[in-house]
N, CA, C and O atoms as a GROMACS GRO file, in nm:
protein
  300
    1MET      N    1   0.750   0.548  -1.217
    1MET     CA    2   0.637   0.493  -1.144
    1MET      C    3   0.670   0.350  -1.100
    1MET      O    4   0.724   0.272  -1.177
    2VAL      N    5   0.636   0.318  -0.979
    2VAL     CA    6   0.662   0.188  -0.922
    2VAL      C    7   0.559   0.087  -0.973
    2VAL      O    8   0.440   0.116  -0.978
    3ASP      N    9   0.606  -0.032  -1.011
    3ASP     CA   10   0.514  -0.138  -1.052
    3ASP      C   11   0.469  -0.210  -0.925
    3ASP      O   12   0.536  -0.300  -0.876
    4TYR      N   13   0.354  -0.169  -0.873
    4TYR     CA   14   0.306  -0.223  -0.747
    4TYR      C   15   0.272  -0.371  -0.755
    4TYR      O   16   0.265  -0.438  -0.652
    5ARG      N   17   0.252  -0.424  -0.874
    5ARG     CA   18   0.215  -0.566  -0.888
    5ARG      C   19   0.327  -0.658  -0.839
    5ARG      O   20   0.303  -0.774  -0.809
    6LYS      N   21   0.448  -0.606  -0.832
    6LYS     CA   22   0.560  -0.685  -0.780
    6LYS      C   23   0.574  -0.672  -0.629
    6LYS      O   24   0.654  -0.743  -0.568
    7ILE      N   25   0.497  -0.582  -0.568
    7ILE     CA   26   0.512  -0.554  -0.426
    7ILE      C   27   0.384  -0.585  -0.347
    7ILE      O   28   0.391  -0.640  -0.237
    8ILE      N   29   0.270  -0.550  -0.401
    8ILE     CA   30   0.143  -0.570  -0.332
    8ILE      C   31   0.096  -0.714  -0.350
    8ILE      O   32   0.088  -0.764  -0.462
    9THR      N   33   0.066  -0.779  -0.238
    9THR     CA   34   0.018  -0.918  -0.243
    9THR      C   35  -0.118  -0.925  -0.176
    9THR      O   36  -0.148  -0.849  -0.084
   10ILE      N   37  -0.200  -1.018  -0.224
   10ILE     CA   38  -0.331  -1.040  -0.164
   10ILE      C   39  -0.343  -1.190  -0.139
   10ILE      O   40  -0.340  -1.271  -0.232
   11GLU      N   41  -0.357  -1.226  -0.012
   11GLU     CA   42  -0.369  -1.366   0.028
   11GLU      C   43  -0.496  -1.380   0.112
   11GLU      O   44  -0.518  -1.304   0.207
   12ALA      N   45  -0.578  -1.476   0.077
   12ALA     CA   46  -0.708  -1.494   0.143
   12ALA      C   47  -0.696  -1.506   0.296
   12ALA      O   48  -0.779  -1.452   0.368
   13GLY      N   49  -0.595  -1.574   0.345
   13GLY     CA   50  -0.582  -1.598   0.487
   13GLY      C   51  -0.503  -1.494   0.564
   13GLY      O   52  -0.482  -1.509   0.685
   14LYS      N   53  -0.460  -1.389   0.498
   14LYS     CA   54  -0.377  -1.288   0.564
   14LYS      C   55  -0.451  -1.155   0.567
   14LYS      O   56  -0.488  -1.102   0.463
   15ARG      N   57  -0.472  -1.103   0.687
   15ARG     CA   58  -0.538  -0.973   0.708
   15ARG      C   59  -0.671  -0.965   0.634
   15ARG      O   60  -0.709  -0.861   0.582
   16GLY      N   61  -0.741  -1.078   0.630
   16GLY     CA   62  -0.874  -1.082   0.569
   16GLY      C   63  -0.873  -1.060   0.420
   16GLY      O   64  -0.973  -1.015   0.363
   17GLY      N   65  -0.762  -1.092   0.354
   17GLY     CA   66  -0.754  -1.076   0.210
   17GLY      C   67  -0.726  -0.934   0.163
   17GLY      O   68  -0.736  -0.904   0.044
   18LYS      N   69  -0.690  -0.847   0.257
   18LYS     CA   70  -0.658  -0.709   0.221
   18LYS      C   71  -0.523  -0.705   0.150
   18LYS      O   72  -0.437  -0.789   0.176
   19PRO      N   73  -0.503  -0.608   0.061
   19PRO     CA   74  -0.374  -0.594  -0.006
   19PRO      C   75  -0.264  -0.559   0.094
   19PRO      O   76  -0.275  -0.462   0.170
   20CYS      N   77  -0.157  -0.638   0.092
   20CYS     CA   78  -0.045  -0.623   0.185
   20CYS      C   79   0.084  -0.595   0.108
   20CYS      O   80   0.090  -0.608  -0.014
   21ILE      N   81   0.185  -0.557   0.182
   21ILE     CA   82   0.316  -0.529   0.126
   21ILE      C   83   0.403  -0.654   0.134
   21ILE      O   84   0.431  -0.705   0.242
   22ARG      N   85   0.445  -0.703   0.018
   22ARG     CA   86   0.538  -0.816   0.005
   22ARG      C   87   0.508  -0.932   0.099
   22ARG      O   88   0.600  -0.989   0.158
   23GLY      N   89   0.381  -0.967   0.114
   23GLY     CA   90   0.345  -1.082   0.196
   23GLY      C   91   0.349  -1.057   0.346
   23GLY      O   92   0.322  -1.148   0.425
   24MET      N   93   0.383  -0.936   0.386
   24MET     CA   94   0.385  -0.902   0.528
   24MET      C   95   0.242  -0.875   0.575
   24MET      O   96   0.148  -0.880   0.496
   25ARG      N   97   0.228  -0.846   0.701
   25ARG     CA   98   0.097  -0.814   0.756
   25ARG      C   99   0.067  -0.664   0.755
   25ARG      O  100  -0.034  -0.620   0.810
   26ILE      N  101   0.153  -0.587   0.692
   26ILE     CA  102   0.131  -0.443   0.676
   26ILE      C  103   0.049  -0.423   0.549
   26ILE      O  104   0.090  -0.464   0.440
   27THR      N  105  -0.067  -0.358   0.564
   27THR     CA  106  -0.157  -0.341   0.451
   27THR      C  107  -0.136  -0.206   0.382
   27THR      O  108  -0.074  -0.114   0.436
   28VAL      N  109  -0.190  -0.198   0.262
   28VAL     CA  110  -0.194  -0.070   0.189
   28VAL      C  111  -0.269   0.032   0.274
   28VAL      O  112  -0.228   0.148   0.284
   29TYR      N  113  -0.378  -0.011   0.334
   29TYR     CA  114  -0.458   0.077   0.420
   29TYR      C  115  -0.374   0.132   0.535
   29TYR      O  116  -0.384   0.251   0.567
   30ASP      N  117  -0.292   0.048   0.596
   30ASP     CA  118  -0.206   0.095   0.706
   30ASP      C  119  -0.118   0.210   0.658
   30ASP      O  120  -0.109   0.314   0.723
   31ILE      N  121  -0.054   0.190   0.544
   31ILE     CA  122   0.037   0.292   0.490
   31ILE      C  123  -0.038   0.420   0.456
   31ILE      O  124   0.009   0.529   0.487
   32LEU      N  125  -0.154   0.407   0.392
   32LEU     CA  126  -0.232   0.526   0.357
   32LEU      C  127  -0.274   0.601   0.483
   32LEU      O  128  -0.275   0.724   0.485
   33THR      N  129  -0.310   0.528   0.587
   33THR     CA  130  -0.350   0.591   0.713
   33THR      C  131  -0.234   0.666   0.776
   33THR      O  132  -0.251   0.778   0.826
   34TRP      N  133  -0.116   0.605   0.775
   34TRP     CA  134   0.001   0.672   0.831
   34TRP      C  135   0.033   0.800   0.754
   34TRP      O  136   0.062   0.904   0.814
   35LEU      N  137   0.028   0.792   0.622
   35LEU     CA  138   0.054   0.911   0.540
   35LEU      C  139  -0.051   1.020   0.566
   35LEU      O  140  -0.018   1.138   0.578
   36ALA      N  141  -0.178   0.978   0.575
   36ALA     CA  142  -0.286   1.074   0.598
   36ALA      C  143  -0.275   1.141   0.735
   36ALA      O  144  -0.321   1.254   0.753
   37SER      N  145  -0.213   1.072   0.830
   37SER     CA  146  -0.198   1.130   0.964
   37SER      C  147  -0.078   1.225   0.970
   37SER      O  148  -0.055   1.289   1.073
   38GLY      N  149  -0.003   1.234   0.860
   38GLY     CA  150   0.109   1.328   0.856
   38GLY      C  151   0.246   1.264   0.867
   38GLY      O  152   0.347   1.335   0.864
   39MET      N  153   0.253   1.132   0.879
   39MET     CA  154   0.385   1.068   0.886
   39MET      C  155   0.456   1.082   0.752
   39MET      O  156   0.394   1.068   0.647
   40SER      N  157   0.583   1.108   0.757
   40SER     CA  158   0.663   1.115   0.634
   40SER      C  159   0.705   0.974   0.594
   40SER      O  160   0.700   0.882   0.676
   41THR      N  161   0.746   0.958   0.471
   41THR     CA  162   0.794   0.827   0.426
   41THR      C  163   0.915   0.786   0.509
   41THR      O  164   0.930   0.669   0.544
   42ASP      N  165   1.002   0.880   0.540
   42ASP     CA  166   1.120   0.849   0.621
   42ASP      C  167   1.081   0.800   0.761
   42ASP      O  168   1.141   0.706   0.812
   43LYS      N  169   0.982   0.863   0.821
   43LYS     CA  170   0.937   0.824   0.955
   43LYS      C  171   0.874   0.685   0.952
   43LYS      O  172   0.895   0.605   1.043
   44ILE      N  173   0.796   0.656   0.848
   44ILE     CA  174   0.735   0.523   0.836
   44ILE      C  175   0.843   0.416   0.827
   44ILE      O  176   0.836   0.313   0.895
   45VAL      N  177   0.942   0.439   0.743
   45VAL     CA  178   1.051   0.342   0.727
   45VAL      C  179   1.132   0.330   0.857
   45VAL      O  180   1.180   0.222   0.891
   46GLU      N  181   1.147   0.440   0.927
   46GLU     CA  182   1.219   0.437   1.055
   46GLU      C  183   1.143   0.351   1.157
   46GLU      O  184   1.204   0.271   1.229
   47GLU      N  185   1.010   0.368   1.163
   47GLU     CA  186   0.931   0.294   1.260
   47GLU      C  187   0.903   0.150   1.218
   47GLU      O  188   0.879   0.063   1.302
   48TYR      N  189   0.906   0.125   1.088
   48TYR     CA  190   0.882  -0.008   1.034
   48TYR      C  191   0.997  -0.042   0.939
   48TYR      O  192   0.980  -0.035   0.817
   49PRO      N  193   1.112  -0.079   0.994
   49PRO     CA  194   1.232  -0.098   0.911
   49PRO      C  195   1.221  -0.211   0.809
   49PRO      O  196   1.305  -0.220   0.719
   50GLU      N  197   1.120  -0.296   0.821
   50GLU     CA  198   1.100  -0.399   0.720
   50GLU      C  199   1.044  -0.340   0.589
   50GLU      O  200   1.044  -0.406   0.486
   51LEU      N  201   0.996  -0.216   0.596
   51LEU     CA  202   0.946  -0.146   0.477
   51LEU      C  203   1.057  -0.068   0.409
   51LEU      O  204   1.156  -0.029   0.471
   52GLN      N  205   1.038  -0.047   0.280
   52GLN     CA  206   1.127   0.038   0.200
   52GLN      C  207   1.043   0.151   0.143
   52GLN      O  208   0.921   0.138   0.130
   53VAL      N  209   1.106   0.260   0.110
   53VAL     CA  210   1.034   0.374   0.051
   53VAL      C  211   0.958   0.328  -0.073
   53VAL      O  212   0.847   0.376  -0.098
   54GLU      N  213   1.015   0.237  -0.150
   54GLU     CA  214   0.947   0.185  -0.269
   54GLU      C  215   0.814   0.119  -0.234
   54GLU      O  216   0.720   0.125  -0.312
   55ASP      N  217   0.806   0.055  -0.117
   55ASP     CA  218   0.681  -0.007  -0.072
   55ASP      C  219   0.572   0.097  -0.052
   55ASP      O  220   0.456   0.074  -0.085
   56ILE      N  221   0.610   0.210   0.001
   56ILE     CA  222   0.514   0.318   0.025
   56ILE      C  223   0.461   0.372  -0.107
   56ILE      O  224   0.341   0.396  -0.121
   57PHE      N  225   0.551   0.391  -0.203
   57PHE     CA  226   0.507   0.438  -0.334
   57PHE      C  227   0.422   0.334  -0.405
   57PHE      O  228   0.331   0.368  -0.480
   58ALA      N  229   0.452   0.206  -0.382
   58ALA     CA  230   0.370   0.099  -0.439
   58ALA      C  231   0.228   0.104  -0.382
   58ALA      O  232   0.131   0.086  -0.456
   59ALA      N  233   0.215   0.130  -0.253
   59ALA     CA  234   0.084   0.142  -0.190
   59ALA      C  235   0.006   0.259  -0.251
   59ALA      O  236  -0.114   0.247  -0.278
   60LEU      N  237   0.074   0.370  -0.272
   60LEU     CA  238   0.008   0.486  -0.334
   60LEU      C  239  -0.034   0.456  -0.478
   60LEU      O  240  -0.143   0.495  -0.520
   61SER      N  241   0.051   0.389  -0.553
   61SER     CA  242   0.018   0.353  -0.692
   61SER      C  243  -0.100   0.258  -0.696
   61SER      O  244  -0.189   0.272  -0.780
   62PHE      N  245  -0.101   0.160  -0.607
   62PHE     CA  246  -0.211   0.066  -0.599
   62PHE      C  247  -0.342   0.139  -0.571
   62PHE      O  248  -0.443   0.116  -0.637
   63ALA      N  249  -0.339   0.228  -0.471
   63ALA     CA  250  -0.459   0.304  -0.435
   63ALA      C  251  -0.506   0.393  -0.550
   63ALA      O  252  -0.626   0.405  -0.574
   64ALA      N  253  -0.413   0.454  -0.621
   64ALA     CA  254  -0.449   0.539  -0.735
   64ALA      C  255  -0.515   0.457  -0.845
   64ALA      O  256  -0.615   0.500  -0.904
   65ASP      N  257  -0.460   0.340  -0.875
   65ASP     CA  258  -0.519   0.255  -0.977
   65ASP      C  259  -0.658   0.207  -0.937
   65ASP      O  260  -0.750   0.203  -1.018
   66ARG      N  261  -0.672   0.171  -0.811
   66ARG     CA  262  -0.803   0.125  -0.763
   66ARG      C  263  -0.905   0.239  -0.772
   66ARG      O  264  -1.019   0.217  -0.813
   67GLU      N  265  -0.865   0.357  -0.734
   67GLU     CA  266  -0.953   0.474  -0.743
   67GLU      C  267  -0.993   0.501  -0.888
   67GLU      O  268  -1.110   0.527  -0.918
   68ARG      N  269  -0.896   0.494  -0.976
   68ARG     CA  270  -0.922   0.516  -1.119
   68ARG      C  271  -1.021   0.412  -1.172
   68ARG      O  272  -1.112   0.447  -1.247
   69SER      N  273  -1.004   0.287  -1.134
   69SER     CA  274  -1.093   0.182  -1.185
   69SER      C  275  -1.235   0.197  -1.131
   69SER      O  276  -1.331   0.165  -1.201
   70ILE      N  277  -1.249   0.246  -1.009
   70ILE     CA  278  -1.383   0.268  -0.953
   70ILE      C  279  -1.457   0.373  -1.034
   70ILE      O  280  -1.574   0.354  -1.067
   71TYR      N  281  -1.391   0.482  -1.066
   71TYR     CA  282  -1.457   0.590  -1.138
   71TYR      C  283  -1.477   0.561  -1.286
   71TYR      O  284  -1.568   0.616  -1.347
   72GLN      N  285  -1.394   0.477  -1.344
   72GLN     CA  286  -1.415   0.437  -1.484
   72GLN      C  287  -1.540   0.353  -1.497
   72GLN      O  288  -1.612   0.364  -1.596
   73VAL      N  289  -1.567   0.268  -1.399
   73VAL     CA  290  -1.685   0.182  -1.401
   73VAL      C  291  -1.810   0.266  -1.374
   73VAL      O  292  -1.914   0.243  -1.436
   74ALA      N  293  -1.800   0.363  -1.283
   74ALA     CA  294  -1.916   0.441  -1.241
   74ALA      C  295  -1.962   0.540  -1.347
   74ALA      O  296  -2.079   0.579  -1.348
   75VAL      N  297  -1.874   0.581  -1.435
   75VAL     CA  298  -1.910   0.685  -1.533
   75VAL      C  299  -1.979   0.627  -1.651
   75VAL      O  300  -2.016   0.700  -1.743
   0.00000   0.00000   0.00000
Protein backbone atom coordinates (compact mmCIF):
# COMPACT_ATOMS: atom_id res chain seq x y z
CA MET A 1 0.00 0.00 0.00
CA VAL A 2 1.27 3.44 -0.93
CA ASP A 3 1.82 5.95 1.89
CA TYR A 4 -0.13 8.82 0.38
CA ARG A 5 1.02 11.21 3.13
CA LYS A 6 4.33 11.49 1.29
CA ILE A 7 2.61 12.33 -2.00
CA ILE A 8 -0.64 14.19 -1.32
CA THR A 9 -0.20 17.84 -0.39
CA ILE A 10 -2.74 20.42 0.72
CA GLU A 11 -1.86 24.10 0.35
CA ALA A 12 -4.36 26.86 1.13
CA GLY A 13 -3.44 28.92 -1.94
CA LYS A 14 -3.33 26.09 -4.46
CA ARG A 15 -6.50 24.81 -6.16
CA GLY A 16 -8.58 26.18 -3.30
CA GLY A 17 -6.89 23.98 -0.71
CA LYS A 18 -7.87 20.75 -2.46
CA PRO A 19 -5.56 17.75 -2.02
CA CYS A 20 -2.98 17.76 -4.82
CA ILE A 21 -0.23 15.48 -6.05
CA ARG A 22 3.28 16.43 -4.87
CA GLY A 23 2.55 20.16 -4.83
CA MET A 24 1.39 20.18 -8.45
CA ARG A 25 -1.93 21.58 -9.58
CA ILE A 26 -3.28 18.09 -10.32
CA THR A 27 -5.81 17.17 -7.64
CA VAL A 28 -6.93 13.86 -6.21
CA TYR A 29 -10.33 14.70 -7.67
CA ASP A 30 -8.81 15.07 -11.15
CA ILE A 31 -7.28 11.61 -10.92
CA LEU A 32 -10.45 10.01 -9.57
CA THR A 33 -12.46 11.62 -12.37
CA TRP A 34 -10.07 10.32 -15.02
CA LEU A 35 -10.21 6.81 -13.58
CA ALA A 36 -14.02 6.96 -13.32
CA SER A 37 -14.23 7.97 -16.98
CA GLY A 38 -12.36 4.80 -17.93
CA MET A 39 -8.80 6.08 -18.35
CA SER A 40 -6.18 3.52 -17.44
CA THR A 41 -3.27 4.37 -15.18
CA ASP A 42 -0.96 4.01 -18.18
CA LYS A 43 -3.04 6.46 -20.23
CA ILE A 44 -3.09 9.01 -17.38
CA VAL A 45 0.70 8.84 -17.05
CA GLU A 46 1.05 9.08 -20.83
CA GLU A 47 -1.12 12.22 -20.97
CA TYR A 48 0.36 13.73 -17.79
CA PRO A 49 4.02 12.64 -17.79
CA GLU A 50 4.70 14.59 -14.60
CA LEU A 51 2.64 11.92 -12.81
CA GLN A 52 3.82 8.47 -11.79
CA VAL A 53 1.69 5.37 -11.32
CA GLU A 54 2.47 5.64 -7.60
CA ASP A 55 0.75 9.06 -7.58
CA ILE A 56 -2.44 7.50 -8.89
CA PHE A 57 -2.39 4.81 -6.22
CA ALA A 58 -1.73 7.51 -3.61
CA ALA A 59 -4.86 9.35 -4.78
CA LEU A 60 -6.89 6.15 -4.45
CA SER A 61 -5.48 5.46 -0.98
CA PHE A 62 -6.23 9.01 0.12
CA ALA A 63 -9.81 8.75 -1.15
CA ALA A 64 -10.29 5.37 0.55
CA ASP A 65 -9.05 6.72 3.88
CA ARG A 66 -11.26 9.79 3.60
CA GLU A 67 -14.27 7.60 2.80
CA ARG A 68 -13.49 5.33 5.74
CA SER A 69 -13.21 8.29 8.13
CA ILE A 70 -16.55 9.72 6.97
CA TYR A 71 -18.38 6.49 7.72
CA GLN A 72 -16.62 5.91 11.05
CA VAL A 73 -17.86 9.29 12.27
CA ALA A 74 -21.38 8.78 10.90
CA VAL A 75 -21.96 5.38 12.51
